[in-house]
Each structure stands twice: as structure tokens, then as C-alpha cells.
matplotlib code that plots the C-alpha trace (Angstrom):
import matplotlib.pyplot as plt

x = [37.5, 34.9, 33.7, 32.8, 30.0, 29.3, 25.9, 26.1, 22.7, 23.1, 19.8, 20.2, 18.5, 16.1, 17.1, 15.1, 14.7, 16.7, 14.5, 14.2, 16.0, 13.5, 14.5, 14.1, 10.7, 8.6, 6.6, 9.7, 11.3, 8.1, 8.1, 12.0, 11.1, 8.5, 10.5, 13.5, 11.0, 9.2, 12.8, 13.6, 10.5, 11.2, 14.4, 13.8, 11.2, 13.5, 16.4, 15.8, 16.4, 20.1, 21.3, 20.4, 22.4, 21.9, 23.7, 21.4, 18.6, 19.8, 20.7, 16.9, 15.6, 17.9, 20.1, 23.6, 24.2, 24.4, 21.0, 19.4, 21.0, 19.4, 15.9, 17.1, 19.5, 19.5, 18.2, 15.4, 14.1, 13.6, 10.5, 8.8, 6.4, 8.1, 6.9, 8.7, 6.4, 3.1, 3.8, 4.6, 1.0, -0.9, 0.7, -0.5, -3.8, -4.7, -3.0, -5.7, -8.7, -11.4, -10.6, -14.4, -14.3, -14.1, -10.5, -10.9, -12.7, -9.6, -7.2, -9.2, -9.6, -6.0, -4.9, -6.9, -4.0, -2.1, -4.6, -4.9, -1.4, -1.2, -4.4, -3.4, -0.3, -2.3, 0.4, 3.6, 1.6, 0.6, 4.1, 5.5, 3.1, 4.3, 8.0, 7.6, 6.0, 9.2, 11.9, 11.9, 14.2, 11.9, 8.8, 10.6, 10.9, 7.3, 6.3, 8.6, 7.0, 3.7, 5.2, 6.1, 2.5, 1.3, 3.6, 2.0, -1.4, -1.2, 0.6, -2.2, -4.8, -2.8, -3.3, -6.7, -7.9, -5.9, -7.5, -11.1, -10.1, -10.1, -8.4, -7.2, -5.5, -2.2, -3.4, -6.5, -4.2, -1.7, -4.3, -6.8, -3.6, -2.8, -6.4, -6.7, -3.2, -4.5, -7.8, -6.1, -3.7, -6.2, -8.1, -4.6, -4.4, -7.3, -7.1, -3.9, -4.8, -7.6, -5.5, -6.8, -10.1, -11.6, -13.3, -11.3, -12.9, -16.0, -14.0, -12.0, -15.7, -16.5, -13.5, -13.0, -16.7, -15.8, -12.9, -15.0, -18.1, -15.4, -13.9, -17.3, -18.5, -15.5, -15.6, -19.2, -18.6, -15.4, -17.7, -20.8, -18.5, -17.0, -20.3, -22.1, -18.9, -19.6, -16.5, -17.7, -17.2, -16.3, -16.4, -14.9, -16.3, -16.1, -19.8, -19.6, -19.1, -22.0, -24.7, -23.9, -20.5, -21.3, -23.4, -20.4, -17.9, -20.2, -21.1, -17.2, -16.6, -19.8, -19.2, -17.5, -14.2, -14.0, -14.4, -16.9, -20.5, -22.8, -24.4, -24.4]
y = [-77.2, -74.7, -72.3, -68.6, -67.7, -63.9, -62.7, -59.1, -57.7, -56.2, -54.3, -50.8, -48.7, -46.3, -43.2, -40.4, -36.9, -34.4, -32.8, -29.0, -26.6, -24.2, -20.9, -23.0, -22.5, -19.6, -20.9, -21.9, -18.5, -16.7, -18.8, -18.0, -14.4, -14.6, -16.6, -13.7, -11.3, -12.8, -13.6, -10.0, -8.5, -10.9, -10.1, -6.5, -6.9, -9.0, -7.4, -3.9, -3.2, -1.4, -4.5, -7.1, -7.8, -9.2, -12.6, -12.8, -12.7, -15.1, -17.6, -17.4, -18.2, -21.1, -20.0, -18.2, -14.5, -14.8, -16.4, -13.1, -10.8, -12.6, -11.4, -8.2, -5.4, -4.8, -5.4, -2.5, -4.4, -7.2, -6.2, -4.8, -6.5, -7.5, -4.2, -5.1, -8.0, -5.9, -3.2, -5.4, -7.3, -3.8, -2.4, -5.8, -5.6, -2.1, -2.9, -5.9, -3.5, -2.9, 0.4, 1.2, 1.0, 4.0, 4.6, 5.6, 2.4, 0.4, 1.9, 1.2, -2.3, -2.6, -1.2, -4.1, -6.2, -4.3, -4.4, -7.9, -8.9, -7.1, -8.8, -12.0, -12.2, -9.9, -11.3, -9.9, -6.9, -6.2, -6.7, -4.3, -1.6, -1.7, -1.4, 1.6, 3.4, 3.2, 3.1, 6.0, 4.7, 2.1, 4.8, 6.8, 3.5, 2.9, 6.3, 5.9, 2.9, 4.6, 7.1, 4.0, 3.3, 6.5, 7.0, 4.1, 5.4, 8.8, 7.0, 5.2, 7.5, 10.5, 8.1, 7.4, 11.1, 11.9, 9.2, 10.8, 14.3, 15.8, 19.1, 18.9, 15.2, 16.5, 18.2, 15.7, 12.5, 13.4, 14.7, 11.5, 9.1, 10.4, 10.6, 6.7, 6.2, 8.3, 6.3, 3.2, 4.1, 5.5, 2.0, -0.1, 2.5, 1.9, -1.8, -1.9, 0.7, -1.7, -4.8, -6.7, -6.7, -4.0, -4.8, -3.6, -4.6, -2.8, 0.5, 0.2, 0.1, 3.2, 4.9, 4.3, 5.2, 8.6, 9.1, 8.2, 10.3, 13.3, 12.9, 12.6, 15.6, 17.6, 16.4, 16.9, 20.5, 21.1, 19.7, 22.0, 24.7, 23.8, 23.5, 26.8, 29.1, 29.5, 28.8, 27.1, 28.9, 27.1, 29.0, 28.1, 30.1, 29.8, 28.7, 32.1, 34.5, 37.1, 36.5, 40.0, 39.1, 35.8, 37.3, 40.2, 37.4, 35.8, 39.1, 39.8, 36.1, 36.1, 39.7, 39.7, 41.4, 44.7, 46.3, 43.2, 42.5, 39.1, 40.7, 38.5]
z = [2.8, 3.7, 0.9, 1.5, -1.0, -1.0, -3.0, -3.9, -4.3, -8.1, -8.2, -8.9, -6.4, -7.8, -7.7, -5.7, -7.2, -5.1, -2.6, -3.5, -0.8, 0.9, -1.3, -4.7, -5.0, -5.0, -2.4, -0.4, -0.6, 0.6, 4.0, 4.1, 4.0, 6.4, 8.8, 8.8, 9.3, 12.0, 13.6, 13.1, 14.9, 17.8, 18.2, 17.9, 20.9, 22.7, 22.7, 21.1, 17.6, 18.4, 19.8, 17.3, 14.3, 11.0, 12.1, 15.3, 12.6, 10.3, 13.3, 14.9, 11.2, 10.8, 7.7, 7.2, 7.0, 2.9, 3.2, 4.8, 2.1, -0.4, 0.9, 2.4, 1.8, 5.9, 9.2, 8.9, 5.4, 7.3, 8.9, 6.2, 3.5, 0.1, -1.1, -4.7, -5.4, -3.7, -6.0, -9.5, -8.1, -8.1, -11.4, -12.9, -11.7, -12.9, -16.2, -16.5, -15.5, -18.1, -19.3, -19.0, -15.2, -13.2, -12.7, -9.2, -8.4, -9.8, -8.1, -4.4, -5.3, -6.0, -3.2, -1.0, -2.0, 0.3, 3.3, 2.9, 3.2, 6.1, 7.6, 6.6, 9.1, 12.0, 14.7, 12.4, 11.8, 15.2, 16.3, 13.5, 14.4, 18.1, 16.6, 14.5, 16.7, 18.9, 16.3, 14.5, 11.6, 11.0, 11.1, 8.1, 6.4, 6.1, 5.4, 2.5, 1.1, 1.1, -1.8, -3.8, -3.9, -4.2, -7.4, -9.2, -8.6, -10.2, -13.0, -13.9, -13.0, -14.8, -17.9, -17.3, -16.9, -19.8, -22.1, -21.0, -21.9, -18.4, -18.7, -15.0, -15.2, -14.2, -11.1, -10.3, -10.6, -7.8, -5.5, -6.0, -6.1, -2.3, -1.2, -2.0, -0.4, 3.0, 3.0, 3.0, 5.4, 7.8, 7.6, 8.3, 11.4, 12.8, 12.3, 14.2, 17.1, 17.6, 18.0, 14.8, 16.3, 13.7, 10.9, 8.1, 5.0, 6.2, 7.2, 4.0, 2.0, 3.4, 3.2, -0.5, -0.9, 0.7, -1.9, -4.8, -4.1, -3.5, -6.8, -8.5, -7.0, -8.2, -11.8, -11.7, -11.1, -13.5, -16.3, -15.4, -15.0, -18.7, -20.1, -18.7, -18.8, -15.0, -11.9, -8.6, -5.6, -2.4, 0.7, 4.4, 7.2, 11.0, 12.4, 14.4, 11.4, 11.1, 8.8, 7.3, 7.1, 5.0, 2.6, 2.0, 1.3, -1.1, -2.5, -3.1, -4.7, -6.8, -8.7, -12.0, -12.1, -12.4, -15.8, -16.1, -15.5, -15.8, -19.2, -22.3]

ax = plt.figure().add_subplot(projection="3d")
ax.plot(x, y, z, "-o")
ax.set_aspect("equal")
plt.show()
């Protein structure tokens, strides 16, 4: 009789840790978001914005429709940076800023986070620019995003100006915040129009220095006026204005109000 012997390997296999899916980690979520953004931009440029659906974008990125909506509310949202995260980063950076530092310098440094985000992925940024120039709904959304940053700048500057005893804090804060946003947008547009060949960081240095210098000059003039009890007069005239007319206008501007004179 032949006996059949069966040997069973009783050694327990070492369990392996489950692999995390792409969207389970912070880095994975960022990669997936970028993949969806790239897919959306490429499809919009290839097929047109109106002809591209959310399902098309999700399929091109290798995910399902439900995954798409975990990252974006609509197909137009898919081509823009994650402004929510950028705003949080900016607010955190401003909150951690030394209160002895010039507030406008702090805001100019914080907005560089947005500039660097665009510069870090020039291919996507340039394609996005091409889209926003032709699709008005995308252009409108981009403009709206600028307002969100500007409100953050204004809120921070208002608090800092009030803390410094600036009597014009309520007016100065939104104006200065808008100036920072305008300087950043100018630099970014120059870089985009130059197909990424412009030295954006060098240009940003000049643009932000211009804003800071203008702010400092205004503060100095306001403080001098408050200390001396005088006002600052700014005249805007055409170069063709005759000298006699310039003198007349300046004399009228500097003359004390009716019934008053400049005697002590």
C-alpha cells in the first residue's frame, strides 16, 4: 500500500501593513489635487471649457466622480490653486510675525507664498493663464480670489496700525492692503506674459519696495502734519499748465480759510 503524505506549511506569514491610498496622506492629497488640476487644464485646452465635464476630468486623472468632488466643488474650481490652504498659511505667517517688524513688510513677505506657489509649477501656471484669458467665468473667479487675500491683508494691517496709534488706520489699512495685492498681481502677470522667463523674485523685490516706500512717505507726512498742525498739499497738474496758473492754484491751496490767517 502507498501512503500519501501531505505536508502543510504552518508558518504564519508576516502580515504586511496596508498600503495607504493616494488621498490618505497630506502629500497624497496634494498630488491628487495637482493631478486633477493638470487633467482639467489639459482637457479645457484640448476640448474647450464647455465641452469638458467633471466625469471627463476624473477619468483622465484616474479617479471617480466622487473623488473629484472631495477636492473641488465644480470643474472651474479644478484649475485654481488651493486658495483655502494658501490663506491659512498666510494668516499663520502673519500671526507669527514679530510685532516690532514693519507691518507692510510682513504682508509683502507673506504674499510671496502665493507667488511661489505659481512659480513652483510653471507649466500649469502658464496653461492656466492661457485659459483665464479666453474663458470669462474663469477670469471672474480668479479676480474674486484676489479679494480674499486682500481682506486678510487689510485685517492684519488694520490691527497693527491701530496698535501703533495710527489715527488713519481705518483708511490706511485697506489702501495699503490693496497696494500689496496690486504689486503681487503685476509681478505675476509680467512673469506669465513673459512665458516664465522673467525673474519674478527680483521684480517682486522692486514692486514691494515701491509699496513700502510710498507707505512710509505717507506716514511720515501725516505725523509731521500732526506734530506741526499743518496739512500736506498734493498738486496734480498737466505739464502744459502755465507757470502763472500753477502759482495761482498753489496760492489758493495754501491760503488759510476765509476769516482765518496764519498768524499765531
